ZADO-1210 file (C-alpha; in nm, 4 decimals, padded with zeros to 6 digits):
<atoms>
<atom x="00.3796" y="-01.2139" z="-00.3993" code="MET" pos="1"/>
<atom x="-00.0010" y="-00.9977" z="-00.5454" code="ALA" pos="2"/>
<atom x="00.0543" y="-00.6817" z="-00.6811" code="ASN" pos="3"/>
<atom x="-00.0299" y="-00.4411" z="-00.4611" code="LYS" pos="4"/>
<atom x="-00.2450" y="-00.1256" z="-00.5635" code="ASP" pos="5"/>
<atom x="-00.4254" y="00.2136" z="-00.4756" code="LEU" pos="6"/>
<atom x="-00.6967" y="-00.0136" z="-00.2311" code="ASP" pos="7"/>
<atom x="-00.4090" y="-00.2316" z="-00.0724" code="TYR" pos="8"/>
<atom x="-00.2505" y="00.0900" z="-00.0246" code="TYR" pos="9"/>
<atom x="-00.4920" y="00.3659" z="00.1087" code="LEU" pos="10"/>
<atom x="-00.5718" y="00.1506" z="00.3513" code="ASN" pos="11"/>
<atom x="-00.2513" y="00.1189" z="00.5736" code="LEU" pos="12"/>
<atom x="-00.2345" y="00.1906" z="00.8974" code="ASN" pos="13"/>
<atom x="-00.0370" y="00.5322" z="00.7987" code="TRP" pos="14"/>
<atom x="00.1911" y="00.6698" z="01.0088" code="THR" pos="15"/>
<atom x="00.0826" y="01.0814" z="01.1147" code="LEU" pos="16"/>
<atom x="00.1792" y="01.3430" z="01.2679" code="ILE" pos="17"/>
<atom x="-00.0511" y="01.6272" z="01.3361" code="GLU" pos="18"/>
<atom x="00.0770" y="01.9590" z="01.4298" code="GLY" pos="19"/>
<atom x="-00.0363" y="02.3555" z="01.4055" code="GLU" pos="20"/>
<atom x="00.1812" y="02.6241" z="01.2562" code="ASP" pos="21"/>
<atom x="00.1447" y="03.0569" z="01.1330" code="LEU" pos="22"/>
<atom x="00.0921" y="03.1036" z="00.7530" code="ASP" pos="23"/>
<atom x="00.3022" y="03.3895" z="00.6268" code="PHE" pos="24"/>
<atom x="-00.0133" y="03.6350" z="00.7821" code="ASP" pos="25"/>
<atom x="00.0329" y="03.5123" z="01.0744" code="GLY" pos="26"/>
<atom x="-00.2614" y="03.2747" z="01.1010" code="ASN" pos="27"/>
<atom x="-00.2543" y="02.9427" z="01.2628" code="PRO" pos="28"/>
<atom x="-00.3197" y="02.6511" z="01.0270" code="TYR" pos="29"/>
<atom x="-00.2991" y="02.2634" z="01.1015" code="HIS" pos="30"/>
<atom x="-00.1808" y="02.0343" z="00.9090" code="TYR" pos="31"/>
<atom x="-00.1167" y="01.6352" z="00.8728" code="ILE" pos="32"/>
<atom x="00.2461" y="01.5096" z="00.7604" code="GLU" pos="33"/>
<atom x="00.3005" y="01.0901" z="00.7071" code="ILE" pos="34"/>
<atom x="00.6333" y="00.9880" z="00.8411" code="LYS" pos="35"/>
<atom x="00.6447" y="00.6852" z="00.5484" code="GLU" pos="36"/>
<atom x="00.5822" y="00.9355" z="00.2919" code="ILE" pos="37"/>
<atom x="00.8168" y="01.2491" z="00.2919" code="PRO" pos="38"/>
<atom x="00.7349" y="01.4437" z="00.0600" code="SER" pos="39"/>
<atom x="00.3214" y="01.4437" z="00.2155" code="PHE" pos="40"/>
<atom x="00.1774" y="01.7364" z="00.4245" code="VAL" pos="41"/>
<atom x="-00.2116" y="01.8229" z="00.4178" code="PHE" pos="42"/>
<atom x="-00.2873" y="02.1647" z="00.5531" code="CYS" pos="43"/>
<atom x="-00.6278" y="02.3010" z="00.7056" code="ALA" pos="44"/>
<atom x="-00.7682" y="02.5753" z="00.8788" code="LYS" pos="45"/>
<atom x="-00.9254" y="02.2786" z="01.1712" code="THR" pos="46"/>
<atom x="-00.7360" y="01.9688" z="01.2896" code="ILE" pos="47"/>
<atom x="-01.0485" y="01.8717" z="01.2203" code="GLU" pos="48"/>
<atom x="-01.1262" y="01.9303" z="00.8495" code="LYS" pos="49"/>
<atom x="-00.7481" y="01.8027" z="00.8149" code="ALA" pos="50"/>
<atom x="-00.8135" y="01.4628" z="01.0262" code="ARG" pos="51"/>
<atom x="-01.1269" y="01.4393" z="00.7526" code="GLU" pos="52"/>
<atom x="-00.9936" y="01.5443" z="00.4321" code="ASN" pos="53"/>
<atom x="-00.6265" y="01.3813" z="00.4520" code="TYR" pos="54"/>
<atom x="-00.6519" y="01.1189" z="00.2473" code="LYS" pos="55"/>
<atom x="-00.8120" y="01.2744" z="-00.0225" code="ARG" pos="56"/>
<atom x="-00.4555" y="01.4251" z="-00.0986" code="GLN" pos="57"/>
<atom x="-00.2878" y="01.0792" z="-00.0432" code="LEU" pos="58"/>
<atom x="-00.4690" y="00.9687" z="-00.3264" code="LYS" pos="59"/>
<atom x="-00.3563" y="01.0887" z="-00.5805" code="LEU" pos="60"/>
<atom x="-00.0068" y="01.1074" z="-00.3583" code="THR" pos="61"/>
<atom x="00.0286" y="00.7805" z="-00.3924" code="LEU" pos="62"/>
<atom x="-00.1365" y="00.7184" z="-00.6876" code="MET" pos="63"/>
<atom x="00.1633" y="00.9188" z="-00.8819" code="VAL" pos="64"/>
<atom x="00.3694" y="00.7058" z="-00.6731" code="MET" pos="65"/>
<atom x="00.2493" y="00.3691" z="-00.8093" code="LEU" pos="66"/>
<atom x="00.2614" y="00.5096" z="-01.1744" code="GLU" pos="67"/>
<atom x="00.6044" y="00.6215" z="-01.1515" code="ASN" pos="68"/>
<atom x="00.6857" y="00.3060" z="-01.0386" code="GLY" pos="69"/>
<atom x="00.8404" y="00.4389" z="-00.6389" code="ASP" pos="70"/>
<atom x="00.9027" y="00.2415" z="-00.4217" code="TYR" pos="71"/>
<atom x="00.6508" y="00.3066" z="-00.1293" code="ILE" pos="72"/>
<atom x="00.7736" y="00.2640" z="00.2766" code="VAL" pos="73"/>
<atom x="00.5425" y="00.0560" z="00.4071" code="GLU" pos="74"/>
<atom x="00.4209" y="00.1904" z="00.7711" code="PRO" pos="75"/>
<atom x="00.6075" y="-00.0447" z="00.9892" code="GLY" pos="76"/>
<atom x="00.8518" y="-00.1251" z="00.7669" code="GLU" pos="77"/>
<atom x="01.2088" y="-00.1223" z="00.8711" code="GLU" pos="78"/>
<atom x="01.4107" y="00.1546" z="00.6690" code="GLU" pos="79"/>
<atom x="01.7373" y="00.0246" z="00.5634" code="GLU" pos="80"/>
<atom x="02.0336" y="00.1293" z="00.7482" code="GLU" pos="81"/>
<atom x="02.3397" y="00.2903" z="00.4896" code="PRO" pos="82"/>
<atom x="02.6200" y="00.0279" z="00.4674" code="ASP" pos="83"/>
<atom x="02.8521" y="00.3231" z="00.7062" code="TRP" pos="84"/>
<atom x="03.1856" y="00.1454" z="00.6312" code="GLU" pos="85"/>
<atom x="03.1050" y="00.1941" z="00.2241" code="SER" pos="86"/>
<atom x="02.9907" y="00.5157" z="00.2287" code="LEU" pos="87"/>
<atom x="03.2777" y="00.7020" z="00.4810" code="CYS" pos="88"/>
<atom x="03.6636" y="00.5221" z="00.4843" code="PRO" pos="89"/>
</atoms>
């Protein structure tokens, strides 16, 4: 299996979750989360700006994950179901 590099991960079809919320002052902002990377969130004043700019933060997040040797769940990859019998007596 070939090494998967930053470019490989940047070009995957990530599952984006878009939403809107209010900041501490009650002003609306828009966010993008990535289902496969639970720690990822990018915020902007408009959804257009969020869509336009989230990939810069995604690149930084992936760079850190690769540097740390973290396992990166890819889109469409099934998450392993816990072995409930060994967890629950």
